[in-house]
N, C-alpha and C positions, 0 to 999 in steps of 0.2 A: 554551207557558206554564209546562214545568219548570224553565227556568233562574229565570224571574218568580218561581214559587212558592218555589222554595230561596232567593231574595235576601229575599222578605217572610217567612219562616221565619225567616231568620236574624235579621233584627230583630226579631220579636217573641219570640223566644228570649232574645235578648241582654237585651232590657226585661223579662221576666221574673226572668232570673238577677240582673240588677242593682238592680232594683226601680225603675228611672228610665223613666219612660213615654212613647212617642212620641206625637207629633201626631196622624198618621197613617201610611201606607204611602206612599211615593214613587208617583208616578205610572206609572213604569216598570214595578212590580210589583203595582200597586193592584189586585183582583179585579173583574171587569166582572158578574159572576154567581154563580148558586150553583157550578156546575162549579169554578169557578176558586179559590173560598173553599174548597171541599171539597180541591184539590189542596193550596193551603196547608196545611192543618188536616193533611194524610197527610205534609207535609215536617216540620212542627212535631213530630208523632209520631216520625219517625226521629231526631230531636236531642233528645226529652224522655221518649219511652215510659220504662215501658211502660205500654199502657192498662190504666185498672181500670174504665171505665164511661163511660155516654155522656151527654149533656145531649140531649134529646130533645123537643121541642114544636112547638106549631102555634098560628098567632094568632089562629084562628076556626074552627068548623067547618068549613068551606069549605076551610080553605087546606091546601098539601101541607106534611107534616111536614119541619122539617129537624134538623139533629142536628152536634154535637160530640165528639170523644173527651176525654176527662176524666183525669188521669194517678193512677199511684196513689199518688203522693207527697202529693195534695190531697184525699185522700179520707180525712177525719178521724172517730173516734168523739164521740157526743154529749160533751159536758164540755169539748172543747176549748177553747184559750185562743190567739186572733189576734192577730198583731201588724199594728196598722192601716198601717203604714208600707207594707205588702206588698201591700197592696189599694186601686188606685185607684178611686173611685166604688164606696167601700164600700158596700155594701148588702146586705140578707137576702131571702129567698123562701122560702116554705111550700110545699112541692110533695108529691105522690104519686111514689114510686119502688117500685124492684124490683129483689132481688137473683136471680140465674141460680143456679138447683140444679145445673145440668149445661150441657155446652156445647152450642151451637147453631150445629153447623159448615156450612160451604157445601154443597148437595146440589144436584140436580138438580129437585126440586119444591120450591115455596114452602112455607114453613111456614104452618100455619093458626092461627087463634084457639085451639083448645083445648089446642092442644099446647104455645103456649108459654104459656098460662094455668096449665097442669100443671107447666111448668118453673121458677116464681118464687115466690119470697117477697115479701110487702109490706114497705117499710119506710117509715116517716116519715123525711121528709129535709130538712135547711135546705140551700138553695144559696147558698153566699156570693158576690154579685158582686166580681168584682178585676179591671179590664180592664189588658191593656198599653199601651192608649192612655188620652193625658191625659183627655179627653172623649169617650167612647164614642157618647154618646147625639147627636151632631152628625154622625155617620158613616153612610154609605147602608148599608143592611142588609148587603150581601156582605161588607162591608170587616168588620164585626161579625163577621160568621159565621166569617170568618177568622182570628180572635182567639177562637174557641169561644165565641160572643156573650156575652164577658166573664165567662165562670166563672173563678170565684177558686178554690173549695174546695167539696167535700159535705161536712156534718156529717150522720151514722147513727144514727139510733135503731136499736133493736132489731127483729129480723125478726118478722113477725105471718103466721100462716095467715091468708090475708084469705077463703078460700072463704066464701060466703054472706054477707060485708059488702058496704055499698051505697055506693059510693061519691059518690053524690048526694046521700045524707041525713046525710053525717057533717062535721060543722063542724068546720074546723080554725082556729086562732088562732095569732097571734105576739103576744107580749108583748115590749115592750123596756123594762129599768129599771120593772117594775110596771105599766106602761101597754099595753092592748089596742091595737096598732096594725094589725093585718090581722083580719078575721072571714070566713071565706069559706065560702059554703054552695054546692054545686052548681055551681060557676064553672068547672070545667074544660070545655075548649072540646070534647072530644071525648064528654064525659059519662062514658065507661067509658077510665081512662085505661089498660086494658091494651092497646088498640088502638094505643096508639102503641109499648108494647112490641113488639106484633107487627110494625108498621112498622119498627121498628128491629133486630129481626132477619132480616128479610128484606132492609133495606138492609146491613147488616154483614157478613150472608153474601156478598152479593156484591161489596163493595167492599174486605175486608180478612178474608175467610176464616170471618168469624161471630163470635157472641159467645162468651164463656168463662165456665166456671162461676165462681163469685163476682162478675163483672161486675154492676154499681150502673147501673140505667137509669131515670133520671128523667124526668118525662112534662111539665114545663114548670110556671110559677109558677101559684099556685090564685088571686093578689089583686095581682099588681106586686112591686115592688121594695121597700123602705121602708130608707132611709140609715140608719147606724148609725155614731155617733161613738167615738171610744175611750173606756175605761174603762166601756162600757156591758155589761148583759147580758142576753141575751135567752132567751125560753123558746117553743118551737114546741108546741102541744099539738094531738092527733089523736083526743084524748077517751080511750077505753078502747082506742084501738090503740096509743098510745104518745106520747111525747114527745121533744122534742130540745133539749139545752140549749147554748149557745155564748156565751162571755166574748170582749171586745175588750180588749186591753190598754189602760191609761191613756199 
């Protein structure tokens, strides 16, 4: 798979750098499963790194989580202005995210919940969807996962000390050009999103040596993705936990 993974990664990175999407990966290097998709991700990282965070999620409470690395050059502060020509299938998602206060390196014992929880701050985050495929929605899941599940960028709010906050009772909204297009309450499939940070900590330890201080781990869409057009302005609100804004150039 290593040769095929390198071929696939080269095509995805070329699509990212040129801004010209591909229809899909050729059959000769198309991933058939999650392991093959992760191998392609790792080869993309070798070409694009360094990693600044992880897109982690699960479709339902019984699903196995999956993840993709996100690179430092696409982790942006609230207020960023995006060029829509760089994001194919441009859409926005509101999410619960966390930033590492310290390294969580590879070790002999698995990390536990309390240790991971004590190592992170909460961040309100808008994920920007922007694929290297012309239309990622028509492709199999493994092929989407190879392309970081369509991650285009992270837009970060200010960190919050989340201890004592209840993720199940906090409504999160997304407003585009003055209209509320998402309003999520108790929709996270894990209930407690820190469970996904715990999974990611142990996954990253085994896969790449662990999470690093400053890494951002987001934990999946709270209410799907909403397409957004050029010239628009979006506001994500997490109530007293903060807000995130992002503009799309005309």
